[in-house]
N, C-alpha and C positions, 0 to 999 in steps of 0.2 A: 504493499500500499504506500509505504514512504517513497519508494522508487517511482511508483506511478505518479504520485503528486509532484515529485521533483521534475520528472520529464514532461508532465503535461500542466504545469502550474497555471499558465495563462488560459488555456481553455476552461480549466476547472474555475478559475477566477470569473470568467464570463459567465460560467453556469451558476455560480453564486449570485452574481449580480442579477441574472434573469430570475433566480428564485426569489430574491428580495423584492424585485419590481412586481412580480406576480403575486406576492403575498398581501399586497394591498397597503403596506405602509407607505408613508410619504416618500417620494423619490429622493429627496435630500438626505433623509435618514438611511434609506436603503443604500445609497452610494457610500456614506460614511461607514455604515455597518460592514459593508463588503470590504472596503479598504482596510478598515481596523483588523477585522477578523482574519482575513488572509495575510495582512502584514505580520501579525503575531504568529500565524502559522508558518510563513516563510522564515521567521526568526527561529522558530523551534526546529525547522528542517535544515537550518544552516544556509539558507539561500540568501538571507540578507544579514546585515549587521545589527546589532542591538540599538544602534543610534538611528534607525530608519526614520522615526517620526520626530527626530530632535528639532528640526527646522520648522515643524508644523505650526507652532504659535506664530512664528515670524511671517510664514506665508499667509495665515489668516489675518493678521494685522495688515498685510500688504493689500489683500482683497478689500478690507474695510477702508483703505486710503486710496483706492483706485479712482482717479478723477474721471475716467471714461464712463464708469458705471453710474456716476452721478447724474448723468443726462437722463437716465431712465425714470427717476421720480419726477423730474421737471416736466418731461414730455408727457408723462402719464397724468400728472396734475392738470397741464394744459388741456389735454384731451377731455378729461372728466368735466372740467368747468365749461368748456364749450358745449359739450354734449347736454349737460344738465340745464344750460341757459336757453335751450330751445333753438339752437342754431340749425340743427338737422331738420326740424319741422319746417322752418322758414325757408331753407334751402330747397326742400323737396317741393313745397307749394309753389314757390316762385319759379324754379326751373321747370317744373311741370306745366305751368301756365305758358312758359316760353315755347316749349317743344310739344305741348299738348295737341295743337291743330294738325300735327302730321302723324301718319301711322308710325307706331313704335316710339311716339314721343315720351310716354311715361317710362318706358324702359331706358330710353336714352338718358332721361332726367335722373333715374335711379343710379345709372353707371357714373354719370358725371358727379352726382352728389357723393356717391361712395368713394370716388377718387379725391374729392375735397375733404371729406371726413377722414380718409386715410392720411392725408397730408396735415390734418389738424389733430384729430383724436388719436390716431395710431392704435386704436383698440378695436378688434374685430367685433366683440360682443356688443359694444355701444353702437356700431354702425349697423349691424344686422338687426338688432332688436329695434332701433329707431326706424329703419326703413321698412321692417316688417309691420310695425304698428301704424305707420303713416300711409305707405304707398300700397301694401298689399290689399287693403279694403278697397282702395280706388280701382286697382287693377281687376279685382274680382267683380266689382260693380259694373264696370263697363266691358266685361266680356273677354278679358285677356286670356290666352291659353295658359293653363295652369303650370305646365312644364316650364315655359318661357318665364312666367312670372317668378316661380320659386327659384329657378336658376339665376335669374338676373339679380335678385335680392341677395342670395347667399354669396355669389361670386363677387358682387360689388363690395360686399362687406370685407372680403378677404384681401382686398387691395391694400389694406393697412399693413400687410406684411412685406409688400414689394415696394411701395412708394415712400421715399424719405418724407419726414423723420420716423422711420420704422424702428421699433424696439428690437425686432429680430436682427436688423442690420448693426445696431449698437452691440448687441451680444456677440454677433458674428465677428465684428471688428476686433473685439477685445479677445476672443478666443484664438483668432488668427494672428494677432499682434500687428494689426494694421490700423491706419488712421480712420477714424469714423467719417471725417470729411471725404476721404477718398472713397469709402464705401458708399457713402451718399451719392457722390458724384457718379460712380459707376453704375448705380442701380436707377438713376433717374431716367435715362432714356429707355431701358428695358421696361421699367414700370409704365411709363407714358405709352410705349408701344403696346402693352398689354391692354391698356385702356381703349386704345385705338382698335385693337382686335375685337374686343367686346362690341364696340359700336358698329364695326363692320358687320359682325354676325347679326345684330339687331336689324341693321338696314337690309341685309340679305333676307332675313325672315319677313321683313315688311314687304319685300318685292315678290318673294315666293309664295308666302302664305299671309297675305294681307289681313285676312279675318282673324289671325292669331293675335295681332297687336293692333287693335283698332285705335283710331284717333279720338280724342275727347269731344263729346257733343258740344254744340254751341252753348247750351244752358250751363255747362260745367266751366266755362271760361269767365272768371270773375272780373278781370280788368278790362274795362271798356272805356273808350273816350266818349265825350258828349255827342260827337257825330257818328258814333256806332262802330268806329274802327278799333282794331285790337291794340294798336300802338306798337306793332312790330317794326314799322318803318322807322319810327323815332329811335328805337332801340338800335336798328341796324346803322343808322347814320352815326350814332354815338360810338358804336364799335369801330366803324371804319375810321373815324377821326382819331380815336384812341390808339387803334391798330397802326395808323400812319405815323403817329408821334413815337410809338414804341419801336417801329422799324427804323425811324430816323435816329433814335438813340442807339440802336444796335450798330449803326454805322460809325458813331463817334465814341462808342463806349471804350473801345481799346485805348484810343488816344487820351481820353479822359482819365482812365484808371492809371495809365502810365504816368501822367502828370501829377495826379492826386496822391498815389501811393508810391510813386518813384520806383515802379517795377520796370524790369528790362525784358520780361518775357511776355508773349502775346497772351490775351486773356482766353481762357478755355470757353468752349462753345456753350456749356451749360451755365456758366456764370453770365454770359451775354444774354441768354434767353430769359434767365430769372430776372436780371435787372432791367431788361427792356419791358417785361410784363409788369414789373413793379412801377416803372415810370407811367406806363399806359394806365394802370389801376388807380394811382394817384390822380392822374388827370381826370379820369372818369368821375371819381369821387368828388374832385373839386368842382367840376362843372355841374354835377347834380346838386351840390350844396349851394352854388351860386344861383342856380335856377330856382331853388326853393326859397332861399332868403330874399332874393330880389323879385320873386313872383313873376318870372319871365315867361313861364308856361311854354318853353321851347321843348321840353321833354314830355313824353306820355307817361301815364301812371305806371304802365309796365315798365318803362325804361328807368323811371326813378326807383320802382320797387326792386328791380334787379340790381341796380347800383348799390342801393343802401343795404341790400341783404347779401349780395355776392362779393362786393369789393372788400369790406373789412376782413373777412377770413382770408381772401386772397392776399391782401397786404401783409397780414400776419405771417402767412406761409412764405411769402416772398422775402420778407425781412429776415425771418429765421434762417431760411436756407441760403439767402443771398449773402448775409454776413458770414456764414460758414464757408461758402465757396469762395468769397473774396479774401478769406483768411483773416478778417477783422475779429471774429469771435470763434472760439472753439465750440464744439458741439454742446458741451455743458453750458457754457455761456448763451449760446443760442437757445437752449432749452429754457434757461432762466428768463431770457427775453420773452419767449413764447408764453411762459406761465404768467408773467406780468401783463402781457398783451391780452391773454384770455380773461384775466381779472378785470382789465379796463373795459373790454367788450361786454362782459357780464354786467358791470356796473352801469355802463351806457344804456344797456337794454332793461335796466332795472330789474334784473333776474337774480343778482347776487344776494344771498341770505346766509344766515349763520348756519342754518341746517344744511344748505348746500356746500358751505365751506368745510363743515365737519365731515360730511359724507365724502367729499373729494380728498380730503387729507387722510381719512381712515383708509379708502380704497388704495391710495397712492402708497401709504405705509405697508399695507398688507402685500401689494405686488412687489415693492422694493425688498421687503423681508424674504418673500418667496424667492426672488431671484438670488439674493445674497446666500441664503441657506443652500440652495442648489449648488451655487458656485463653490461653497465651502465643502459640501459633500463631495463634489467632483474633484476638488483639490485633494482631499484625503484618499479618494480612489486612485488618483493619478500617482500619488506617492508609491502605493504598492505596484500599480501598473508599470511605471517606469523603472522601478527596481528590479522587476522581473523581466526587463528588456521587452515589455509588451509591444512597444512601437516597432521593434525589429520583427517580432512575430507577425504583426499586422502588415508590415512591409513585405514580408515574404508571402503573405496571402495574394498580393496584387502583382509581385514581380514577374509571374509567369503568365500574366493575362495577355491575350493578343490584342494588338491594336494600339499599344502604348498609352499616350495620354487619353485618347478617345476611349479606348477600352475601360480605363480606370474610371473615367467620368460617367460612362454609362452604367457600370456596376454600382458605383456610389449613388447615382440618382435612383436606381432601382431599389437599393437598400433604403435610402431616405424615404422614398415614396411609400414603401411597405411599412416602415417604422411609423410614418405619419398617420397610418390608419389606426394606431393604437396608443401612442403617447404624444405628449405635448411638444410644441416646437422648442421650448426652453430646455427640456430634457435632451432633445436631439442635439441641440447646440452645445450643451455642456458635456454630453457623454461621447457622442460620436465625432464631432468636429476635432476635439484635441487628438483623437487617435488618427484621423485621416489627414490632418493638415501637414504633419512631417512627411508623409508619403508623397502628398501633392507637391510640396516644396522640393523634394528630391527628384521629382520627375519634371522639374522646371515649369510647372503650372503657376501662372500668376495667382496669387492668393486673393486679391480683390475679385478677379473674375470667378475663381472657385467659390468665393463666399456669395457672390450675387447668384450664382447658379443654384446653390443649395438653398439660399433664401427663397428664391422663386419656386423651387421644388417644395419647400416646406409650406408654401401657400396652398398648394393642392391638398395638404393634410387636413385643412379645415373643410374640405368638400368631399373627401373620400369616405363612403360608408364602410363599416358601420359606425365609426366613431368620429365622424367629422363634426367639429365643434359648432361651425356655422349652421349645419343642419339642425343641431339640437337647439341653437339659439332661436332659429326661425320657427321650430316646432313648438317652442314655449309661448310664442305669441300669435301663432296661426290659429284660426278658429277650429276648435275640435268638434263642434256640433253645427248643425244647419241653424242659420239665423236669417232674420228679415232685415234687409238693408234699410237704414233710416232715410236714404234719400230717394230711392227708386221704389221702395216698398216690395221689392222682389225677394224671393226666397234664395238665398245663397247656400249652396251645399258646403259642408265641412271640408277642410283641407286634410288629406290623408298623408300619413308618413311616406308610403311609396311615391306619392306625387312629389314630395320634397326631394327624396333620393334621386328620382328620375330626372328632376330639373337640373341636378348638379353635373350630370354625365357630360353634356355638350361642353360646359365651361371648364371641366377637368381636361378634356381634349384640347381646348384653346390654351390652357395654361401650359400643358405639356408641350404643345407646339412652340409656344414662346421660349420654354427651357431649351428645346432643340435648336431654336434659332440662335440663342445666346451661346450655345456650345459651338455651333457652326461658325458663328461670326464674333469672335472675341472682341473685335473693334467696337461693337455696341457698348461693351463695358470699359475696356482699357483705352479707347479713344477719348473718353471724357475725363481721364485722370491726368493732372499735370505731371509731365515727365521730367525727371531730374536730368539737367544738363551735365554730361560727364566730360571732364577735362583730361587732357593728356598730361604726362609728367612735365613736359616743357611748358605747357600752358599754366599749370600750377605753380611752377617755379617763377614764371614771368609775373604771374599775379602777385606773388609774394616778393618779387624783385630780388630773387636769389639767383646769382649767376650760375649756370651749369658748366659742365666740363668744356663743352664746346666754346662757350664765351671766354672761358679762362684762357684756352688756347689761342683764340683770336686776339685777345688783349691781355698779355702777360701781366700788365700792371693793374688789371681789373681787381678791385677788392683790397689792393694793398694799403690803400690809404687808411683803411679801418684797422690795420694791424699795428699796435704799438710796439716799438723795439724793445727786445729784452734787455734790461739794465740790471747788472749784478749789483746787489747791495754793498755799501761800503763795508770794508772789512771790519771796521771797529764797531759797525752796527749789526753785524751778522750774529744773531743769537745761537746759531749752530756752530760758530767758528770754534775750532779746537776739538770738536767730538770725533772728526775723522782723522785727526792727527795722532801720531804715536805719542804716548806720554813721554814727558822729558825725563831723562835719567838723573 
C-alpha cells in the first residue's frame, strides 16, 4: 500500500479532492482539507520534508494583501447598487420602446441591455433575474416563441462573464499572473463580437421565422409626439450628430493623448473606441440637458428618455474602462470610481436608502469572503500539489497530445466545458487554471489569450444543463402556473423547465462558435494589448549613454576624461606603511 501511494500520489490526491467535492462540504474547505490531509500523508511517507507548510501563514497574508483582488468588492458593490436602483427596468423599458416597432425588437433590447448590465453590474444573477421579471411577461404577452425568449434572456445575462469589467477576468488575471488591464483589453473585442453574434441570430430569426419574434403593437408604444409621430427621427438625428463628433475625436485622439500624457507610442484601438464613445455620450447628455433647461423642444420625448436613461450608465462604463485603458487608473482604482459613480447615480435617481446600502454591503462582503476563502483553500492545496511535482504530472498528460498548441487548447476547452456543467466558475478558476497555466506557458501560448478563451468557455457553464446557473435563475422568476395577463386579459400558459433548457441550446452553439473563432484568430485578443517595445543591447547602451566596445575602438580617448589618475598616498600618511617591510634587526 505504501509503495502504491508513493508511485501514484498525484492521482490519489486528485481522487481525494473529488471525494471532498462530492461530499457536499464547501469547496474552500474541501480544497484545504485535501491539501492538509495529503500533505501530512506525504510527510509520513517521506515524500515531503517536515517544513512543507512552514511558509503557509506568509502566503495567506500575501493573499489578503493582494491589491488585484481588491477590485472584486468594488465592482460587485457598483453592480448591486446599480441593479437595486432600478437601472435595469428603465433600460429595458426605454430600449424596448426604441426597437419595439421592428420584428425581434424586444429580443434585441434584451441583448443590448444584457450587454450594458454586464459592463456595469458584472453579476449574472442580477441580470437574468431582472430581465426575467421585466421582459419575459412582455414577450409572452405579445406571442414570442418561448424557445427564443428563454434563450435570449439567459444568454444575455451570461454576458457578464465575458465583457469587462468581469469578475471572472479579474480572477483569471490573478491566477495567470497577468495584468487585469491587459485581460480587459484582450476580452473587449471578443465580448462585443459575441453580442453582435447574438444580434445577428435574432435578425436571422426575424427574417426566417417572423411570427416567432413579433413587433410591439401600436398600443404598446408609450412615447408619442403631439403630432402622433414616434420620435425616432429626432433620436436618429441626435445619434448622427454625436456619432460624427465621436468619429472626429477618434481622428485626433492619438495626437491629443501624446501631448497630454507625453507618451511616445500610438494609442491602442480599444482606447480610441472607448474615449470616442465617451465624448459622444457626454455631448448627447449635454444637448439633452440644454434642450430641457432652455425648453427648446428640439428633441422628442423618446430621444430625451433614451439620453437620460442610457447615457449615465454608458458614461460610467466608459470612464471606468477608459481610465484603465489609458493607464490613468489601476483596475482597483477604476472599481472604486465605479462604486462612487453608482452611488451618485442612485442618489440622483432618489433610490438610495439605508436598506439598499446595507444589502449591497452585505452581499459584497459575502462574495468577497467567498472568493478569498476559495483562494486560501486552493493555496493550501497547491502546497501539496507542487511539492508532489503535480505540475510535471499534468504536463506529461498533455505532452503526447497531437496537434501541439491547438490540440492542447481543444482538450482544455472540452475539460472546462464539462466541468462547467457541475461546478462554479470560481472553483474552476482557482483549481484548474493554476494546473494548466504552467503547461500553456511552456507551450509558448500567450496567457492573456489563454485566459480569454477559458473565460468565454466558462460563460457557457451558466447555460449548460443540468446545472446551468442562469437556467436556475430564470426558473426562479418564470411563471410556474397559468395566469391571466393584466393587459390583454388572455390566459398565458406556464413556463416549463424543458422550455428553458431548450432555449439555451442555440446560444450555447453561438458561444462555442465564438470560442472557436478566438482560438483560430488570436489577434482578436492579442491585437488589443499594448506590446512592449524590445531594444537591442546597442540601443539600451545608447539610451543609457554607455559607450560599447565598438565606440571605444573608434575613439580610444572616449570615456578617459571620467577616469581619475591613481595617486599613491604620501609615504608619511600611509597607515599601512611598515607592515609589508621586514622587521628591523
